[in-house]
N, C-alpha and C positions, 0 to 999 in steps of 0.2 A: 428678725422683725417681720411679722406678717404684713402683707399688702392687700388692700381691698380696692378693686377697681369700681368706678362709678357704674351703676346699672343703666341709668337714663338721665338725660339732661333736658332743660327747657329754658327759654327766656321769653319775657313778655314786654312788649312796648306799651306804655300807657297812653292815655289821651293827652292832648295838649289843651290846656284850659287857662284862662286868665286868673281863675281862683285856685290857689295852691291846694287847698283841701280837696277840691273836686278832682284835680289832676292826680292827687295822691291816692284817693280812696275809691275812685271809679273803677269799673271793670276795664281790663286791658283792651287795647284796640287791635293788637296783633300778637298771636301766640305761635311760637315755634317749638314743637316737641322733637326730641332727638336732634338737637343742634349739631351742625356740622361745620367744619372749617374754622377760620378765624373770624370772630365777630367783634367789630369795633364800632361802638362800644357794646358790651353785654350788660354792663351795670352803668347807669347814668342818672344824672340830674342836670337839667338845663332850664334856664329862664331867659327869654328874649323880651327885652323891653321894647315898647313901641306904642303906637296908637291903640287905644282901648285897653291899655294896661299890660300888654305883652302876654306871654304864654309860658306856663310851667309844663315840663314833661319829665317822666321818669322811666327807666328800664330796670328790670330785675331779673336775676338768674336763679334757677332752681336745680338742685342736684339730688339724686336719689340713690342710696346704697343699700344693697341686700346684706344685712348684718346678722342673719339668722344662724350663720355658722360660727359666730363668736361665742366662746365659752370661757368664763372667768372674768376677772376684773381688769378692765382696760385702764392702765396706769398712765399712758401717754398716747397721744395721737396727733399726727400732722397731716393736714390736707394739702395735696400738691396740685396746683392749677397753673398751667403754662399760659403765657400771654405774648402776643405779638401785635403791638399797636398802642392804643391810648393808655395813659397811666396818670391821668390828671386829677383823680379824685380819691378821697378816703372812703373806704367801704367797711362793711361789717357783715358777719354771717349770723343769721337768725334761724330759730326753729320754724319749720313750716310743715304743713300737711297738704301741700299743693298737689301731691301725687296720690291723694286719698289717705284716709286714716290708717290703712294697712300698707300704704306704699304701692309702687308698681303700676299706678294708674296714669291717666293722661291729664296734663295740666290744662286747665280751661281759663278763659278770659276772666271769669269770676274769682279765680284764685289770685289775681294780681295783688290785691291788698288783703282780702279776707282769708286767704290761705296762709298768711304769715303771722306768727306770734311776735309782735314787736316788743313784748315784755321779756322775752327769753333769748338772750344772746348766746351763741355758741362760740364766738371768738371775741377778742378785744378789737378795738378800732384798728383797722389796717391802713396805715398812713404811707407805707412804702409799697409800690406795686411795680415789679420789674416788667418792662415792656418788651424786652428783646430788641434785636436790630437786624436789618436786612431780612433774610429768610430764616433766621434762627430765633425760635421762641425762647423766652426765659421763664424759669420755674419760680413760682411763688409758694414758699413753704409756710403754711398757715397753722399755727398752734390751735388745736381745739381744746376748749376749757373743760372743767370737771362736769358741767351739766351735759355737754355734748358727749363726753366719754360715758357717762352714766346711761344716756339714751342709747348709745351704740351697744352696750352690753346687755341692756334690759329689753330692747325692742328688736323685732325682726327686720325693721327698716329704719334707716337713718336718713332724714331729709334736712337739707339746709338751703336757705335762700340768701343771696347776697344783694344788698341794697346800698345806695349811697349813704354814707354816715353823716356828712355835714348838714345835709338838707332833708333827705328822705327820712332817715332814722330819727333825726333830731326834731322832725315835724316843724320845720321852719323854712319858709320860702325866701328866696333871694329877692331883693328890691331893685337890683340892677343886673344887666346882662351877665350871665355866667354859664359856663359849660364844663361839667366835670364828667369824665367817662373813663371806664376801664375795660380793656379788651380781654377776651378769653379765647385761647386757641383750642376750640372743641375738638379739632382733629388730632390733638395729642391725647395721651392717656391721663385722665384725671383720676387720682387715687388717694387713699388714706393709708399711711404707714402707722401701725399701732403696736403697742407693747402690752402683753398680758402679764400681770404680776405672778410671780412664782407662788404656787399653792403652799399654804402653811399647814401645819398639823404635826402628827407624830413623826419624828425624824430620827428614828433609831431602828437597828436591825430587829427583825422578828424571827426567832428560831433560826438565826444564821442567814436570813435572807435580807439583803440590803434594802433600805427603805426606797431607793430609787426604782426598785423592781417590784414594789408593792403598790397596787392600785387601791385595794380594799382589804379590810380585815373583817371577816364574818359579815360581808356585804356592806360595810360602812366605809365610805371613801376616806382615805388617809388624811385628807385635808380637814376632815371633821373629827379626827381623833387626837386627843391631847395625851391620854394615858392608856396603857394596856395593862390590865390587872393591877391598877393603882400605881404603875411605874410611868 
């Protein structure tokens, strides 16, 4: 099973505001590109009640992978992210172009909300987040859905953003004090394990040569051949 390591990482801290929508959709207040070490939290929603109505704040994490070397159909993919710290919130992975339409760029404060496609989920709701203990980080194996796999095989870059599911993704602010955060150990290797489906096509010997040793017949890839001279 091939493994693809993350190319670059980033996380953004949003502004704190008494109005949920303002906190959710404003530019970020702090951006870290090339995140290092253990960040607690790296994905967050919090609301603090108090005079003036309290304040909402969110944090989001962004990952960029170079998928230009993937050839074929990605039939399964698991994103591995280690954590050592907070694990108090449900999160979800969404499509993003925060690193630029072609990937490989720098995440900016303006990408905090506008860089994420909230209508395109790459994962299901992640309600269990292993936090590790002591100095030992725990891995979180996240299944990528068919939309994510399709983008991995069809695009040169694969970008995914993680946001809090209960409040941020649901677009619904809390009315009483709450703090949900998930840590990410950026100092460990973040990667995707994926499976490429076996090529289909003409699966018989040709003039005594085993099909496993044949890449093309008269310039046509074997995966695109159903018959040879009608057979």
